[in-house]
Every structure is written in C-alpha cells, then in structure tokens.
A tleap script that builds the chain and sets N, CA, C and O, in Angstrom:
source leaprc.protein.ff14SB
mol = sequence {
  NVAL LEU SER LEU ILE ILE LEU ILE CYS TYR
  ALA SER SER TRP TYR GLY GLY TYR THR ALA
  VAL ALA ILE CYS GLU MET CYS PHE ALA ILE
  VAL PHE PHE CYS VAL PHE MET MET ASN LEU
  ASP GLN GLN PHE THR ALA ILE SER TRP VAL
  TRP SER ASP PHE ILE ARG ALA PHE THR GLY
  THR LEU VAL TYR LEU ILE THR SER LEU ILE
  CYS VAL ILE ARG GLY ALA GLY ASP GLY ALA
  LEU ILE ALA GLY GLY VAL PHE GLY LEU LEU
  ALA GLY LEU LEU PHE ALA TYR ASP THR TYR
  THR ILE TYR LEU GLN ILE LYS SER VAL ARG
  SER GLN THR GLY GLY SER GLY ARG ASN CTHR
}
set mol.1.N position { 6.271 -3.283 -1.998 }
set mol.1.CA position { 7.602 -2.707 -2.067 }
set mol.1.C position { 7.726 -1.570 -1.051 }
set mol.1.O position { 8.739 -1.445 -0.363 }
set mol.2.N position { 6.690 -0.753 -0.971 }
set mol.2.CA position { 6.728 0.360 -0.024 }
set mol.2.C position { 6.749 -0.138 1.423 }
set mol.2.O position { 7.406 0.457 2.277 }
set mol.3.N position { 6.039 -1.216 1.694 }
set mol.3.CA position { 6.071 -1.795 3.042 }
set mol.3.C position { 7.460 -2.330 3.376 }
set mol.3.O position { 7.877 -2.274 4.533 }
set mol.4.N position { 8.178 -2.846 2.387 }
set mol.4.CA position { 9.539 -3.319 2.619 }
set mol.4.C position { 10.472 -2.149 2.934 }
set mol.4.O position { 11.331 -2.260 3.809 }
set mol.5.N position { 10.310 -1.040 2.234 }
set mol.5.CA position { 11.112 0.153 2.519 }
set mol.5.C position { 10.823 0.660 3.931 }
set mol.5.O position { 11.739 1.026 4.668 }
set mol.6.N position { 9.553 0.676 4.297 }
set mol.6.CA position { 9.165 1.115 5.641 }
set mol.6.C position { 9.734 0.170 6.692 }
set mol.6.O position { 10.203 0.609 7.742 }
set mol.7.N position { 9.691 -1.113 6.409 }
set mol.7.CA position { 10.249 -2.104 7.329 }
set mol.7.C position { 11.737 -1.862 7.552 }
set mol.7.O position { 12.209 -1.930 8.687 }
set mol.8.N position { 12.465 -1.588 6.508 }
set mol.8.CA position { 13.900 -1.327 6.629 }
set mol.8.C position { 14.146 -0.055 7.445 }
set mol.8.O position { 15.036 -0.023 8.296 }
set mol.9.N position { 13.362 0.986 7.187 }
set mol.9.CA position { 13.529 2.236 7.940 }
set mol.9.C position { 13.221 2.044 9.417 }
set mol.9.O position { 13.971 2.504 10.277 }
set mol.10.N position { 12.116 1.364 9.712 }
set mol.10.CA position { 11.760 1.142 11.115 }
set mol.10.C position { 12.781 0.255 11.814 }
set mol.10.O position { 13.100 0.482 12.981 }
set mol.11.N position { 13.297 -0.756 11.112 }
set mol.11.CA position { 14.255 -1.674 11.730 }
set mol.11.C position { 15.589 -0.991 12.027 }
set mol.11.O position { 16.283 -1.364 12.973 }
set mol.12.N position { 15.946 0.003 11.225 }
set mol.12.CA position { 17.229 0.670 11.450 }
set mol.12.C position { 17.115 1.862 12.398 }
set mol.12.O position { 18.113 2.524 12.683 }
set mol.13.N position { 15.908 2.140 12.886 }
set mol.13.CA position { 15.746 3.251 13.816 }
set mol.13.C position { 16.004 2.786 15.246 }
set mol.13.O position { 16.175 1.596 15.509 }
set mol.14.N position { 16.027 3.741 16.151 }
set mol.14.CA position { 16.227 3.416 17.558 }
set mol.14.C position { 15.023 2.687 18.150 }
set mol.14.O position { 15.167 1.892 19.078 }
set mol.15.N position { 13.830 2.964 17.606 }
set mol.15.CA position { 12.603 2.332 18.085 }
set mol.15.C position { 12.165 1.303 17.052 }
set mol.15.O position { 11.469 1.648 16.097 }
set mol.16.N position { 12.551 0.076 17.224 }
set mol.16.CA position { 12.249 -0.961 16.245 }
set mol.16.C position { 10.893 -1.602 16.406 }
set mol.16.O position { 10.555 -2.522 15.662 }
set mol.17.N position { 10.105 -1.139 17.363 }
set mol.17.CA position { 8.818 -1.760 17.641 }
set mol.17.C position { 7.773 -1.564 16.568 }
set mol.17.O position { 6.773 -2.281 16.535 }
set mol.18.N position { 7.988 -0.610 15.700 }
set mol.18.CA position { 7.001 -0.345 14.658 }
set mol.18.C position { 7.150 -1.267 13.462 }
set mol.18.O position { 6.365 -1.177 12.518 }
set mol.19.N position { 8.132 -2.147 13.477 }
set mol.19.CA position { 8.336 -3.046 12.349 }
set mol.19.C position { 7.183 -4.024 12.178 }
set mol.19.O position { 6.939 -4.496 11.068 }
set mol.20.N position { 6.474 -4.334 13.249 }
set mol.20.CA position { 5.359 -5.284 13.171 }
set mol.20.C position { 4.271 -4.777 12.232 }
set mol.20.O position { 3.635 -5.571 11.538 }
set mol.21.N position { 4.052 -3.481 12.202 }
set mol.21.CA position { 3.039 -2.902 11.313 }
set mol.21.C position { 3.399 -3.176 9.866 }
set mol.21.O position { 2.568 -3.645 9.088 }
set mol.22.N position { 4.639 -2.881 9.508 }
set mol.22.CA position { 5.069 -3.075 8.123 }
set mol.22.C position { 5.084 -4.556 7.745 }
set mol.22.O position { 4.727 -4.916 6.623 }
set mol.23.N position { 5.498 -5.414 8.682 }
set mol.23.CA position { 5.537 -6.852 8.393 }
set mol.23.C position { 4.127 -7.390 8.148 }
set mol.23.O position { 3.897 -8.112 7.179 }
set mol.24.N position { 3.191 -7.042 9.019 }
set mol.24.CA position { 1.810 -7.540 8.869 }
set mol.24.C position { 1.173 -7.058 7.569 }
set mol.24.O position { 0.570 -7.846 6.841 }
set mol.25.N position { 1.305 -5.776 7.281 }
set mol.25.CA position { 0.686 -5.250 6.064 }
set mol.25.C position { 1.342 -5.816 4.810 }
set mol.25.O position { 0.663 -6.059 3.812 }
set mol.26.N position { 2.647 -6.026 4.851 }
set mol.26.CA position { 3.329 -6.606 3.705 }
set mol.26.C position { 2.869 -8.051 3.495 }
set mol.26.O position { 2.644 -8.463 2.357 }
set mol.27.N position { 2.728 -8.813 4.558 }
set mol.27.CA position { 2.265 -10.201 4.438 }
set mol.27.C position { 0.834 -10.265 3.914 }
set mol.27.O position { 0.528 -11.077 3.041 }
set mol.28.N position { -0.044 -9.411 4.446 }
set mol.28.CA position { -1.426 -9.391 3.956 }
set mol.28.C position { -1.490 -9.015 2.484 }
set mol.28.O position { -2.265 -9.600 1.728 }
set mol.29.N position { -0.687 -8.048 2.074 }
set mol.29.CA position { -0.686 -7.630 0.672 }
set mol.29.C position { -0.184 -8.759 -0.231 }
set mol.29.O position { -0.715 -8.968 -1.322 }
set mol.30.N position { 0.834 -9.482 0.222 }
set mol.30.CA position { 1.352 -10.602 -0.567 }
set mol.30.C position { 0.313 -11.705 -0.697 }
set mol.30.O position { 0.133 -12.267 -1.778 }
set mol.31.N position { -0.372 -12.018 0.401 }
set mol.31.CA position { -1.395 -13.069 0.367 }
set mol.31.C position { -2.515 -12.696 -0.603 }
set mol.31.O position { -2.905 -13.510 -1.440 }
set mol.32.N position { -3.033 -11.471 -0.497 }
set mol.32.CA position { -4.124 -11.073 -1.384 }
set mol.32.C position { -3.656 -10.950 -2.830 }
set mol.32.O position { -4.427 -11.234 -3.746 }
set mol.33.N position { -2.420 -10.536 -3.057 }
set mol.33.CA position { -1.878 -10.481 -4.404 }
set mol.33.C position { -1.843 -11.879 -5.006 }
set mol.33.O position { -2.236 -12.068 -6.157 }
set mol.34.N position { -1.377 -12.860 -4.238 }
set mol.34.CA position { -1.320 -14.239 -4.738 }
set mol.34.C position { -2.714 -14.798 -4.989 }
set mol.34.O position { -2.934 -15.488 -5.985 }
set mol.35.N position { -3.649 -14.510 -4.103 }
set mol.35.CA position { -5.020 -15.003 -4.275 }
set mol.35.C position { -5.628 -14.475 -5.567 }
set mol.35.O position { -6.226 -15.238 -6.325 }
set mol.36.N position { -5.485 -13.187 -5.824 }
set mol.36.CA position { -6.101 -12.605 -7.014 }
set mol.36.C position { -5.325 -12.945 -8.285 }
set mol.36.O position { -5.930 -13.059 -9.351 }
set mol.37.N position { -4.014 -13.107 -8.204 }
set mol.37.CA position { -3.238 -13.429 -9.410 }
set mol.37.C position { -3.430 -14.882 -9.847 }
set mol.37.O position { -3.361 -15.177 -11.040 }
set mol.38.N position { -3.670 -15.785 -8.909 }
set mol.38.CA position { -3.876 -17.191 -9.243 }
set mol.38.C position { -5.360 -17.532 -9.380 }
set mol.38.O position { -5.724 -18.703 -9.490 }
set mol.39.N position { -6.209 -16.514 -9.372 }
set mol.39.CA position { -7.661 -16.672 -9.499 }
set mol.39.C position { -8.241 -17.610 -8.443 }
set mol.39.O position { -9.215 -18.316 -8.704 }
set mol.40.N position { -7.653 -17.618 -7.274 }
set mol.40.CA position { -8.193 -18.431 -6.184 }
set mol.40.C position { -9.491 -17.852 -5.651 }
set mol.40.O position { -10.280 -18.563 -5.030 }
set mol.41.N position { -9.719 -16.560 -5.891 }
set mol.41.CA position { -10.968 -15.950 -5.444 }
set mol.41.C position { -12.177 -16.538 -6.172 }
set mol.41.O position { -13.285 -16.530 -5.635 }
set mol.42.N position { -11.975 -17.044 -7.380 }
set mol.42.CA position { -13.067 -17.660 -8.132 }
set mol.42.C position { -13.271 -19.117 -7.747 }
set mol.42.O position { -14.354 -19.666 -7.949 }
set mol.43.N position { -12.236 -19.749 -7.192 }
set mol.43.CA position { -12.349 -21.147 -6.778 }
set mol.43.C position { -12.922 -21.283 -5.372 }
set mol.43.O position { -13.693 -22.203 -5.099 }
set mol.44.N position { -12.548 -20.374 -4.484 }
set mol.44.CA position { -13.041 -20.403 -3.105 }
set mol.44.C position { -14.098 -19.316 -2.947 }
set mol.44.O position { -13.794 -18.198 -2.533 }
set mol.45.N position { -15.318 -19.647 -3.273 }
set mol.45.CA position { -16.394 -18.657 -3.257 }
set mol.45.C position { -17.056 -18.526 -1.890 }
set mol.45.O position { -17.931 -17.677 -1.718 }
set mol.46.N position { -16.666 -19.333 -0.924 }
set mol.46.CA position { -17.250 -19.229 0.409 }
set mol.46.C position { -16.799 -17.952 1.111 }
set mol.46.O position { -17.462 -17.477 2.033 }
set mol.47.N position { -15.682 -17.403 0.678 }
set mol.47.CA position { -15.145 -16.171 1.254 }
set mol.47.C position { -15.469 -15.017 0.327 }
set mol.47.O position { -15.279 -15.114 -0.885 }
set mol.48.N position { -15.954 -13.932 0.891 }
set mol.48.CA position { -16.180 -12.724 0.100 }
set mol.48.C position { -14.842 -11.999 -0.034 }
set mol.48.O position { -14.461 -11.220 0.840 }
set mol.49.N position { -14.144 -12.256 -1.119 }
set mol.49.CA position { -12.790 -11.741 -1.293 }
set mol.49.C position { -12.769 -10.234 -1.459 }
set mol.49.O position { -11.822 -9.575 -1.031 }
set mol.50.N position { -13.797 -9.683 -2.072 }
set mol.50.CA position { -13.826 -8.233 -2.260 }
set mol.50.C position { -13.960 -7.533 -0.912 }
set mol.50.O position { -13.269 -6.550 -0.645 }
set mol.51.N position { -14.848 -8.040 -0.067 }
set mol.51.CA position { -14.998 -7.443 1.260 }
set mol.51.C position { -13.760 -7.677 2.121 }
set mol.51.O position { -13.369 -6.808 2.900 }
set mol.52.N position { -13.150 -8.842 1.981 }
set mol.52.CA position { -11.913 -9.109 2.727 }
set mol.52.C position { -10.806 -8.157 2.294 }
set mol.52.O position { -10.051 -7.654 3.125 }
set mol.53.N position { -10.714 -7.913 0.996 }
set mol.53.CA position { -9.710 -6.976 0.490 }
set mol.53.C position { -10.023 -5.554 0.943 }
set mol.53.O position { -9.112 -4.777 1.229 }
set mol.54.N position { -11.303 -5.214 1.008 }
set mol.54.CA position { -11.700 -3.893 1.491 }
set mol.54.C position { -11.288 -3.710 2.954 }
set mol.54.O position { -10.756 -2.664 3.324 }
set mol.55.N position { -11.531 -4.714 3.774 }
set mol.55.CA position { -11.156 -4.635 5.192 }
set mol.55.C position { -9.646 -4.544 5.340 }
set mol.55.O position { -9.154 -3.784 6.175 }
set mol.56.N position { -8.894 -5.312 4.537 }
set mol.56.CA position { -7.438 -5.254 4.570 }
set mol.56.C position { -6.934 -3.863 4.218 }
set mol.56.O position { -6.057 -3.328 4.896 }
set mol.57.N position { -7.483 -3.280 3.164 }
set mol.57.CA position { -7.035 -1.957 2.741 }
set mol.57.C position { -7.432 -0.884 3.759 }
set mol.57.O position { -6.659 0.039 4.017 }
set mol.58.N position { -8.616 -0.996 4.329 }
set mol.58.CA position { -9.079 -0.008 5.298 }
set mol.58.C position { -8.260 -0.050 6.580 }
set mol.58.O position { -7.869 0.990 7.110 }
set mol.59.N position { -8.000 -1.270 7.081 }
set mol.59.CA position { -7.182 -1.363 8.290 }
set mol.59.C position { -5.741 -0.939 8.006 }
set mol.59.O position { -5.087 -0.351 8.868 }
set mol.60.N position { -5.246 -1.234 6.810 }
set mol.60.CA position { -3.913 -0.773 6.430 }
set mol.60.C position { -3.824 0.737 6.408 }
set mol.60.O position { -2.819 1.315 6.823 }
set mol.61.N position { -4.880 1.377 5.923 }
set mol.61.CA position { -4.928 2.838 5.914 }
set mol.61.C position { -4.847 3.391 7.330 }
set mol.61.O position { -4.026 4.260 7.625 }
set mol.62.N position { -5.706 2.880 8.198 }
set mol.62.CA position { -5.733 3.379 9.576 }
set mol.62.C position { -4.424 3.131 10.308 }
set mol.62.O position { -3.888 4.028 10.959 }
set mol.63.N position { -3.911 1.914 10.200 }
set mol.63.CA position { -2.706 1.551 10.944 }
set mol.63.C position { -1.500 2.351 10.454 }
set mol.63.O position { -0.723 2.861 11.262 }
set mol.64.N position { -1.343 2.460 9.150 }
set mol.64.CA position { -0.203 3.210 8.631 }
set mol.64.C position { -0.294 4.694 8.961 }
set mol.64.O position { 0.707 5.303 9.339 }
set mol.65.N position { -1.469 5.280 8.826 }
set mol.65.CA position { -1.588 6.707 9.123 }
set mol.65.C position { -1.330 6.999 10.599 }
set mol.65.O position { -0.634 7.958 10.931 }
set mol.66.N position { -1.884 6.182 11.477 }
set mol.66.CA position { -1.714 6.422 12.912 }
set mol.66.C position { -0.261 6.228 13.335 }
set mol.66.O position { 0.316 7.097 13.989 }
set mol.67.N position { 0.332 5.094 12.965 }
set mol.67.CA position { 1.708 4.848 13.385 }
set mol.67.C position { 2.690 5.800 12.718 }
set mol.67.O position { 3.695 6.174 13.322 }
set mol.68.N position { 2.415 6.192 11.491 }
set mol.68.CA position { 3.328 7.113 10.802 }
set mol.68.C position { 3.279 8.501 11.417 }
set mol.68.O position { 4.310 9.163 11.538 }
set mol.69.N position { 2.109 8.942 11.801 }
set mol.69.CA position { 2.018 10.236 12.482 }
set mol.69.C position { 2.763 10.195 13.808 }
set mol.69.O position { 3.449 11.154 14.161 }
set mol.70.N position { 2.638 9.102 14.541 }
set mol.70.CA position { 3.365 8.956 15.798 }
set mol.70.C position { 4.868 8.977 15.543 }
set mol.70.O position { 5.614 9.628 16.276 }
set mol.71.N position { 5.314 8.272 14.513 }
set mol.71.CA position { 6.749 8.216 14.209 }
set mol.71.C position { 7.299 9.569 13.787 }
set mol.71.O position { 8.400 9.945 14.190 }
set mol.72.N position { 6.541 10.305 12.977 }
set mol.72.CA position { 7.024 11.611 12.524 }
set mol.72.C position { 7.076 12.594 13.694 }
set mol.72.O position { 8.024 13.371 13.811 }
set mol.73.N position { 6.069 12.562 14.552 }
set mol.73.CA position { 6.040 13.478 15.694 }
set mol.73.C position { 7.109 13.103 16.719 }
set mol.73.O position { 7.757 13.984 17.284 }
set mol.74.N position { 7.298 11.824 16.961 }
set mol.74.CA position { 8.202 11.345 18.002 }
set mol.74.C position { 9.655 11.245 17.533 }
set mol.74.O position { 10.552 11.155 18.371 }
set mol.75.N position { 9.910 11.258 16.256 }
set mol.75.CA position { 11.213 10.898 15.726 }
set mol.75.C position { 12.275 11.959 15.724 }
set mol.75.O position { 13.178 11.902 14.890 }
set mol.76.N position { 12.218 12.918 16.606 }
set mol.76.CA position { 13.236 13.974 16.641 }
set mol.76.C position { 14.607 13.359 16.893 }
set mol.76.O position { 14.815 12.683 17.900 }
set mol.77.N position { 15.526 13.591 15.989 }
set mol.77.CA position { 16.879 13.076 16.123 }
set mol.77.C position { 17.079 11.680 15.575 }
set mol.77.O position { 18.207 11.186 15.556 }
set mol.78.N position { 16.027 11.038 15.133 }
set mol.78.CA position { 16.123 9.688 14.574 }
set mol.78.C position { 15.651 9.743 13.123 }
set mol.78.O position { 14.458 9.631 12.839 }
set mol.79.N position { 16.597 9.915 12.219 }
set mol.79.CA position { 16.264 10.093 10.806 }
set mol.79.C position { 15.580 8.902 10.186 }
set mol.79.O position { 14.706 9.059 9.333 }
set mol.80.N position { 15.968 7.699 10.607 }
set mol.80.CA position { 15.350 6.496 10.043 }
set mol.80.C position { 13.878 6.400 10.445 }
set mol.80.O position { 13.041 5.983 9.644 }
set mol.81.N position { 13.564 6.780 11.672 }
set mol.81.CA position { 12.176 6.739 12.129 }
set mol.81.C position { 11.336 7.776 11.386 }
set mol.81.O position { 10.194 7.502 11.017 }
set mol.82.N position { 11.894 8.960 11.168 }
set mol.82.CA position { 11.169 9.990 10.419 }
set mol.82.C position { 10.973 9.553 8.970 }
set mol.82.O position { 9.898 9.748 8.404 }
set mol.83.N position { 12.007 8.961 8.366 }
set mol.83.CA position { 11.877 8.477 6.987 }
set mol.83.C position { 10.821 7.376 6.894 }
set mol.83.O position { 10.020 7.361 5.960 }
set mol.84.N position { 10.818 6.460 7.856 }
set mol.84.CA position { 9.793 5.423 7.888 }
set mol.84.C position { 8.404 6.008 8.062 }
set mol.84.O position { 7.438 5.526 7.471 }
set mol.85.N position { 8.309 7.066 8.889 }
set mol.85.CA position { 7.017 7.720 9.071 }
set mol.85.C position { 6.528 8.409 7.812 }
set mol.85.O position { 5.339 8.364 7.497 }
set mol.86.N position { 7.437 9.045 7.092 }
set mol.86.CA position { 7.050 9.716 5.844 }
set mol.86.C position { 6.623 8.690 4.795 }
set mol.86.O position { 5.606 8.861 4.122 }
set mol.87.N position { 7.412 7.623 4.665 }
set mol.87.CA position { 7.009 6.559 3.737 }
set mol.87.C position { 5.713 5.899 4.200 }
set mol.87.O position { 4.902 5.480 3.374 }
set mol.88.N position { 5.516 5.805 5.505 }
set mol.88.CA position { 4.275 5.248 6.035 }
set mol.88.C position { 3.072 6.116 5.711 }
set mol.88.O position { 1.993 5.602 5.414 }
set mol.89.N position { 3.253 7.438 5.767 }
set mol.89.CA position { 2.162 8.334 5.363 }
set mol.89.C position { 1.826 8.146 3.891 }
set mol.89.O position { 0.655 8.137 3.511 }
set mol.90.N position { 2.853 7.997 3.069 }
set mol.90.CA position { 2.622 7.735 1.647 }
set mol.90.C position { 1.894 6.411 1.451 }
set mol.90.O position { 0.972 6.320 0.641 }
set mol.91.N position { 2.310 5.384 2.192 }
set mol.91.CA position { 1.638 4.088 2.110 }
set mol.91.C position { 0.195 4.187 2.601 }
set mol.91.O position { -0.698 3.557 2.036 }
set mol.92.N position { -0.033 4.970 3.646 }
set mol.92.CA position { -1.403 5.168 4.131 }
set mol.92.C position { -2.286 5.811 3.080 }
set mol.92.O position { -3.452 5.445 2.933 }
set mol.93.N position { -1.738 6.761 2.353 }
set mol.93.CA position { -2.508 7.392 1.268 }
set mol.93.C position { -2.778 6.402 0.134 }
set mol.93.O position { -3.863 6.401 -0.447 }
set mol.94.N position { -1.795 5.567 -0.178 }
set mol.94.CA position { -2.005 4.557 -1.222 }
set mol.94.C position { -3.039 3.513 -0.782 }
set mol.94.O position { -3.863 3.074 -1.584 }
set mol.95.N position { -2.992 3.128 0.473 }
set mol.95.CA position { -4.004 2.201 0.985 }
set mol.95.C position { -5.386 2.862 0.990 }
set mol.95.O position { -6.388 2.194 0.736 }
set mol.96.N position { -5.449 4.159 1.275 }
set mol.96.CA position { -6.736 4.870 1.233 }
set mol.96.C position { -7.286 4.893 -0.182 }
set mol.96.O position { -8.487 4.722 -0.387 }
set mol.97.N position { -6.413 5.104 -1.161 }
set mol.97.CA position { -6.859 5.072 -2.560 }
set mol.97.C position { -7.347 3.678 -2.928 }
set mol.97.O position { -8.349 3.536 -3.628 }
set mol.98.N position { -6.644 2.646 -2.461 }
set mol.98.CA position { -7.064 1.274 -2.706 }
set mol.98.C position { -8.425 1.008 -2.070 }
set mol.98.O position { -9.284 0.364 -2.673 }
set mol.99.N position { -8.615 1.505 -0.853 }
set mol.99.CA position { -9.909 1.358 -0.183 }
set mol.99.C position { -11.016 2.018 -0.987 }
set mol.99.O position { -12.102 1.458 -1.134 }
set mol.100.N position { -10.746 3.202 -1.505 }
set mol.100.CA position { -11.741 3.926 -2.290 }
set mol.100.C position { -12.091 3.178 -3.575 }
set mol.100.O position { -13.266 3.087 -3.931 }
set mol.101.N position { -11.095 2.644 -4.274 }
set mol.101.CA position { -11.389 1.918 -5.518 }
set mol.101.C position { -12.148 0.629 -5.247 }
set mol.101.O position { -13.009 0.245 -6.039 }
set mol.102.N position { -11.849 -0.043 -4.147 }
set mol.102.CA position { -12.591 -1.255 -3.794 }
set mol.102.C position { -14.021 -0.893 -3.422 }
set mol.102.O position { -14.955 -1.619 -3.764 }
set mol.103.N position { -14.201 0.236 -2.718 }
set mol.103.CA position { -15.542 0.701 -2.376 }
set mol.103.C position { -16.355 0.982 -3.644 }
set mol.103.O position { -17.532 0.628 -3.719 }
set mol.104.N position { -15.734 1.612 -4.628 }
set mol.104.CA position { -16.435 1.866 -5.893 }
set mol.104.C position { -16.811 0.568 -6.593 }
set mol.104.O position { -17.871 0.480 -7.212 }
set mol.105.N position { -15.952 -0.437 -6.498 }
set mol.105.CA position { -16.243 -1.734 -7.086 }
set mol.105.C position { -17.428 -2.391 -6.377 }
set mol.105.O position { -18.313 -2.942 -7.032 }
set mol.106.N position { -17.449 -2.337 -5.059 }
set mol.106.CA position { -18.564 -2.908 -4.298 }
set mol.106.C position { -19.857 -2.169 -4.623 }
set mol.106.O position { -20.911 -2.785 -4.778 }
set mol.107.N position { -19.769 -0.853 -4.724 }
set mol.107.CA position { -20.944 -0.041 -5.022 }
set mol.107.C position { -21.494 -0.346 -6.417 }
set mol.107.O position { -22.710 -0.394 -6.599 }
set mol.108.N position { -20.625 -0.549 -7.392 }
set mol.108.CA position { -21.101 -0.840 -8.746 }
set mol.108.C position { -21.729 -2.224 -8.828 }
set mol.108.O position { -22.696 -2.424 -9.562 }
set mol.109.N position { -21.181 -3.191 -8.072 }
set mol.109.CA position { -21.767 -4.529 -8.068 }
set mol.109.C position { -23.144 -4.491 -7.415 }
set mol.109.O position { -24.068 -5.161 -7.876 }
set mol.110.N position { -23.286 -3.717 -6.354 }
set mol.110.CA position { -24.593 -3.598 -5.693 }
set mol.110.C position { -25.624 -2.945 -6.601 }
set mol.110.O position { -26.780 -3.367 -6.622 }
set mol.111.N position { -25.227 -1.924 -7.349 }
set mol.111.CA position { -26.184 -1.238 -8.217 }
set mol.111.C position { -26.580 -2.115 -9.401 }
set mol.111.O position { -27.698 -2.002 -9.904 }
set mol.112.N position { -25.675 -2.990 -9.855 }
set mol.112.CA position { -25.991 -3.879 -10.967 }
set mol.112.C position { -26.921 -4.994 -10.536 }
set mol.112.O position { -27.753 -5.444 -11.325 }
set mol.113.N position { -26.795 -5.449 -9.296 }
set mol.113.CA position { -27.634 -6.557 -8.827 }
set mol.113.C position { -28.912 -6.073 -8.159 }
set mol.113.O position { -29.723 -6.885 -7.712 }
set mol.114.N position { -29.104 -4.740 -8.084 }
set mol.114.CA position { -30.293 -4.232 -7.430 }
set mol.114.C position { -30.227 -4.431 -5.946 }
set mol.114.O position { -31.173 -4.944 -5.347 }
set mol.115.N position { -29.145 -4.042 -5.342 }
set mol.115.CA position { -28.890 -4.291 -3.932 }
set mol.115.C position { -29.649 -3.377 -3.004 }
set mol.115.O position { -29.151 -3.060 -1.924 }
set mol.116.N position { -30.839 -2.937 -3.382 }
set mol.116.CA position { -31.589 -2.067 -2.488 }
set mol.116.C position { -32.189 -2.828 -1.330 }
set mol.116.O position { -32.558 -2.227 -0.322 }
set mol.117.N position { -32.294 -4.150 -1.453 }
set mol.117.CA position { -32.790 -4.970 -0.361 }
set mol.117.C position { -34.297 -5.075 -0.311 }
set mol.117.O position { -34.832 -5.754 0.566 }
set mol.118.N position { -34.998 -4.427 -1.220 }
set mol.118.CA position { -36.462 -4.482 -1.221 }
set mol.118.C position { -36.933 -5.506 -2.240 }
set mol.118.O position { -36.373 -5.621 -3.330 }
set mol.119.N position { -37.949 -6.232 -1.879 }
set mol.119.CA position { -38.575 -7.182 -2.810 }
set mol.119.C position { -39.830 -6.521 -3.354 }
set mol.119.O position { -40.764 -6.226 -2.608 }
set mol.120.N position { -39.842 -6.295 -4.643 }
set mol.120.CA position { -41.017 -5.638 -5.248 }
set mol.120.C position { -41.746 -6.563 -6.154 }
set mol.120.O position { -42.755 -6.180 -6.746 }
savepdb mol mol.pdb
quit
C-alpha cells in the first residue's frame, strides 16, 4: 500500500523517473506475499525463500532510502516529489525492519540446526 502511495506521488511530480523504484518494489512485495500466503514456499523447496525474501527486503531498504533522500533534497518547489520522498523514507524504514526480522528468523534457524559448520 505504501509503495502505491509513493508511486502516485512520484508519478504526479515533475520528475516521474522515480516511479520505477516504487513499481519494482510493489511487484516484488506482491509476488512474495502471494508465495507465502499460498504456501508455495513449502512446495518449491529448490529455492531458499527466506534468503530470497531477505535479499528483497534488503535491496528495498537500500533503494528506497537512497532514492528518497535524493527526492527530498532535490524536490525544492515540487511538493509531490517531497511527499514521495518522505513516504519513501518511511517505506525504507519499514523494509529495514522487515530485513531485521528476517535476519532474526535466519539466525534462529541456524542456531537450532547447529549451523556452526563444524563436524564434531
């Protein structure tokens, strides 16, 4: 939902080139939402879905924070671009929180399976 709001703000600004960021992240979020809601992650075990979700959230964090900072700094006189940048910063923080929770999940799975890598 937040990516859709950002998409609308970027599209209505003078610089519409930042819409690709919101479109890509929104599509990735929809795909992963559908995969996890339909339990496709349990059917297709060849893909490490947790690591894929971690990479998606991490790249979303970086992309949103970088582009949003650029939009806020550059957006003098363009209210839609500044609004998109502010919402983008919020989305970047939410993606960072998602990255952190996925990292904790990966860490707990490793500690349960004895992921130290040593054979004793």
